[in-house]
N, C-alpha and C positions, 0 to 999 in steps of 0.2 A: 388857450384856456377858455372855459365857459364864460360867456358874456353875461356876468351876473347883473350888471347894471340894467340890462334889458328885461330882467325878470322881476324887478321890484320898482314900482312906479308910484308917484304921488297920486293919491285919490282925488280926482277932480270931477267926480260924478260920472265917470265912464260907465257904460253898460258892463255888468259883471255878474257872475253867479255868486250866490251867498254861501259862506261857510260859517257854521255855528259850532263852537267848541263846547263839548258836553263832557263833564267829568262823571265818573261812575257814581259818585255821591249825589250828584244832582240829576241823575238820569231819570228817576221815577217822576219827579216834578216836571222835568222838561217834557217827558213823553205825554203826560196828561194834557199838556197845553197844545199838543199837535193835532191837526185835523186827522180824520179817520184814515185817509189815503196815506198820510205820512206814517201813522202808526203801523199800518199794514206793511209798508216798505221796511220799516225798522225791524219788525218781527221777521220778515223774510230774510233780511240780512243778518239776523241774530245779533244785532247791534245793541250793546248794553253800556256804552260809554267807556269800555276798556281802552287803555292806551294803544295807540297806533291802529285803531280800527276806524272804518268809515261806513257811512250809509248814504245812499243817494235817495233824496226825498223828492217825490213828484210834485210838480206845481199844477197850475190850472191847465197847462197843455204840455205837449212833449218837449217843448223848447225851454221851459221855465223851471227845470229841476234845480235843486240846491243840495248842499252837502252838510252832513253832520259828522263831526270828527271827535273821537274819544281821546282823552288824554288824562294823565295824572298830574301834569304841571301846565296849566293853561297858558302861562306866559313864559314857560321855559323854552330853551333854544330848539328843542326837538318836537314841540307840540304839533307843528304842521309839516314835519318831514315826511310822514307817511302819505298824506294826500298829495303832496307835491310830486311824489314818485308814481302815484297810481292814477290820478285824475286825467281826463282827456285834456288836450291843449285848450287853452282859453284864458280868460281873465276872471279873477276871483277877488273877493273881499270878505273880511269878517263882518258878521251882522252887528256885533257890538264889542265894545272894549278896544283897547289898543293892542297892536301886535307885540309890543315888547321885544324880547329876544327871539320870538318864534320866527321872525322873518329870516334869521340866519339859517335855520334848518330847512326852510322852504328853498332857499338858494342852493345849499349844499346837496340836497336830495337830488338835484338835477345835474350835478357834476359827474362826469365820467372820465376815468383814466383809460384812454383808448389807444395809446401809443402802439401797442402790440396787437391790435385787432385788425385783421384784414378788412372786415366790414364793421366799422364802429356802429354801436347801437345809436339809433336816432329816434327822436320823438319831438313833437311840436312843443313850443314853450308854454309853460304854465306860469302865467304872470299874476303877481299878487299886488294889489293896490294897498298903499300904506296911508294911514291917517296921521302918521308921524314923519312928515317929509324931511324934517331936520335930521333924522336918524338914518336916512337912506344911504348916504355916502359912506358913513362909518360901517354900516352893516355890509355893504358891498366890499369894502376894504377887508373886513374880517373874513368874509367868504373867500376872497382872493388869497389872503394870507394862509388860510387853512388849506385851500386847494394847492397852494405852492408846496406846503409841507407834504401833503399826500402824494403829489406828483413826483417830487424829488425822491421820496422814500420808496415809492413803487417802481421807479426806474431801475432796470437791471444794472448791476455793477459794471458790466462791459460797456455800458453807455454813460456811466456817471463815475468817472474817476476824479482825482484832484483837479485836473484841468477843466473838466466840465462843470465841477462845482464852482470853480472860480468864474467860469463864464456866467453861471446863474447869478452869482453875487454881483458881477459887473453889470448885468442887465438891470438889477435892482438899483445899483449905484447910479447908472446912467439915467434911469427913469426919474430920479429925484435930485440929480446934480451933485451927488456925493463924490468925494475923493476916493480913489480906489488904488490899492497897491498890493502886489504879490511878491513875497520874498521866497527865492528858490536857490538851489545850488550851493555854492561856497558861502554865500551870505546867510543862508539858512543854517548850514552846518556850524557857522561861527556864532550866530545870534540866537538860534533856537535849536540847540543841539539834541534835545530829546525828540523833537518833531522830526529832525533829520534822521536820527538813529532808527526810529520806528519805521519810517517810510523808505529808507534807502534800498531795501531789498527789492522794491518794485521796479518795473522796467522804466526806461527813460521817459517813455510816453506817459507814465503814471507817477512821475516824480513827486516827492512831498513838497508842500508849500505852506506858507502862513499867509492867509488872505485877510486883508484889512480894508475897512470902509470907514470913512469919517464924514460927518455931516453936522451942520448946525453952527450957530454962533459960538465962537470960543469963549465968550463971556458967560454963556449959560452953563448950568450945572452939567458936569460930565457924567454920562451914563455909558458903562461898558457892558457889552453883550459878548459872550464867548460860547461857541458851539463846537462840540466834538465832531470832527469830519473824517471819520474812518470809513472810507468809501467801500471797502470790503475788508473783512477780518477773517483771515484763515486761522488765526490764533498764533501765527508765527511758528517758530520751532516747537513750541508747546501746542501743537496743532489740534484744532477742534475735531470732533467727530463729524461725519457727514451730516447728521441731523443738526448738530450745533452750528454748522456753516450755512444751513439752508436759508436762513433769514438774514444773513449778515450783509446783504445789500442795504439793510436799514440801519447799519451802524453809524451812518452819517446823519441820523435823525436829529441829533442835537444841533448840528450845523443848520439843518433845515428849519428848526424852530427859531434859532437865533436870527437867521436871515429873514424869516417871515416877521418876527417881532420888529426887526429893524425897519422893514417896509411899513409896518403899522405906525411906528413912531414918526417916520418921515412923512407918510401920507396924512397923518393928523397934524403935522407941523408942530409937534410938541416943542416947547422952548428948552431944548437940551442940546448939549454937545455930544453927539452919538459916536461911539467907537465900537465897531463890530470886529471881532477877531475869530477866524476859523482856521485852526490847524487842520490841514487836509492831507491825508495819507492813505495808502493801502498797506495793510499789515500782511506782507507777502513772505514767501519762503524762497531763499536763494543762498548762494555761498556767502553773500554779504549781509545776511539777516543778523540782527542783534540776537544775543544768546542768553539763556538762563545763566546767571552768575556774572554777567557783564556788570560793570559799574559805569553809569552814565553821569556826566556832569551836566546839571541843568542850567538854564539861563540865570536862575537865582544864585547859583553857586553851590547849591546842595548836591551832594553825590548820592545817587540812587542805585541800590543794588537791585538787579532784575531777578526777582523770585519766580516770575512767570511772564513769558512774552505775550500771553493772552490778556494781560492786564495793561494793555498798551494805551487805552484811552486816557487814563489818568496821567500818563507820561506827557502826551502831547498837550493836554489841558494845562499841566503844570507850567510849561513854558509860556503858553498864551495868557494864563492868569497873571504870571509874573509881569509880562509886558503891560497888561491892562492896569495893574496896580502902580506901575512906575509913573503913570500920569495922574494918579490920585483922583480916581473917579468918586463922585458922590454916591454912586450905587453901582454894584457889579452883580450881574446875573449870568450864570452859566447853565447850559442845557447839555445833557449827555445821556445816551443809551449806555449807561456805565456798567451796571451789574445785574446779573441774573438773580442775585440775592434780593434785589428790590422787588422783583416779580414774585419770588417765593413769598415774601412778606406781605405784599400789597396787591398782587394780581395785576392784570393788564391795564385796568382803568385808572389806577391811582399813582401818579408820579410821587416819588419820595422827595420831600422838601427838607433841605437843611439850611440853616441860617445862623450867622454869627452875631446877629443883632435882634433883640427881642421885639423891638418896635417894628422892624422890617418883617419878621416872622408873623406878627399879628396882622400887619397891614396886608400882606399877600394872602393870608388865610381868609381875611374878610373879603378881599377882592375876588378870590376864587369862589367863595360861596355866593357872592352877589351875581356872578355870571354863570353859575352852574358848570364850572370847570374845575372839578375837585382836585385837591392836593392833600397829602397827609404828611405832617411833619414828623421826622425822626431826629433823635438827638445827636449832636456832636459830642459823644460821650468820651471825655478826655482820658479816662483811665485806659481806654482801648488803644491809645497811642503806643502802649507797651507792645502791642502786636506788630507794629510797624518797625520795630527796632531791627537793625542789621549789625552783625558782628564786625563788618568791615567797612561800612559806609554810614552816611548820615541817616538813611532811611531805606526800607525795603518796599518795593511796589506791590508785593502780593504776599501777605502773611499766610502761613500755613494754618491748618486746623479747621478752616471753613466757617468759623464763627463770625457773626456780625459783618458779613462781607460788604453790605451797603454802607454801614457806618465807617468801617476802616477805609473804604475808598474815599468817602467824604473827608475824613480826617487827613488822608494823604493830600487831597486838594487844598485843604486849609493851610497846609505848610507853605503853600505858594501864594497865599492871599495876605496882604498887609493887614495887620490887626486893626488899623484905623479905617479900613474900607468896609462899609456895610455890604455883605455878600450873601446871596442866595444861590443854592445849587439845586437843580432839579434833575433827578435821576428818572428819566421818562422812558417809556417803552416805545413810543412813536409808532405803535402798531395796534391794529384791532384784529383779534383772532377770529371774531364772528361778526356777521353783518347785523346792524341795527338800522332803523330808519334814519336816513341822512348820514350814516356812518358805515360805509361798506367795509368788508374785510380788506385789510391792507394797511398802508401807511395812514397815520392819523396824527393830528395836532393835539397833544395832551399837556396842558399847562400853558399853552400859548395865550389864550384869552385872559386867563387869570393874571399872567404877567403884564399884559398890555393894560388891563384895568388898573393894576397897581401903578404903572407909570402914568397913566392918564390922571389918576387921583393925586399923585404926588407932584406932577409937573404940568398938568394941563391947566388951562385958564378957565 
């Protein structure tokens, strides 16, 4: 992974080139204050302070040039992402003001996923000096966590099955001295029957599992994180189209988010008892695949009629949420690339947020806004539980009709969450379909920083 710590250093007066952030609204006044040679350079570059544009400003000699950067949000996380990707290697500092969250974009703009490149792209480091040294470590951890999500999601399914996902989780557990456990085989079939049913059609090498990590003082408030770990989703016997399968390597994006959030919690040493649960499967097709019309008994004891094998994520989450609630956490958060309906409603940038607690919903919304990691709350509309009714079982996993697919999926999950446990569910895309500065096309962390900010505010000192 990128050595982010080497790209953000404390400002101790080192020699560095200057960066000035200029908004479009302030552009005219700023330009008037510049010397003639700088104004000429700005005109030649057609720089007007628009977001993600830069202009190189000449100094007194060829070696003393500086940089002007246009932005809509001077302290937002992506304000410096564009220059971090475009400028020559070297050391830079802001001319005035604090970096705020902009240091994160500077770091992430220099990260590359190059596992499948014969000749990886290389460039010299662009180092940023920070006048907020106390924030450096946390910014680096945020960059590392975001890159972890991106790299896991971008990895091809042939190279990232349940076993490899467990290895990634164990690496995080080992880094922070957390307890680690994987449930497989007969024990999985007995204790997590829906996880087993969804994953049993895969080969032995890609057998289903329930991955768990625990960390922290048992006396501290328990926080449970659950992530959907469908390492590839064919749709099962209700098979997807070729186009529908094309991005299904990313169906473990919820697990990547939960694992990254766990790393942030442990890295910050928040005073919590952390419990991470990742049900990891491949939804494959074989003679042993679960079928439409099957009735599955869940860990909770509810019987679930299978209306569609392509609604498998909610099944494996149901068992994991049940396990999390048995230990009575003070807070439960799950992440899942759960429904296409969420993307129809909100597009790729906005994870759908559901919560069974009004204070929790308000707190996570405020946290999201403060770190520019947006979420959009949708309702747990109880009348829609009618759509989940089954004629032969307690509940159906995939109601027909196509209405309110995101909401009915969340309502399904709610049936496995104890009413006494504050719970938030993020239906995230975990993918960026187009490139933006600091955010390349491919896997991305959407809702991760908002969730960590919530935990930091609730449990941090």
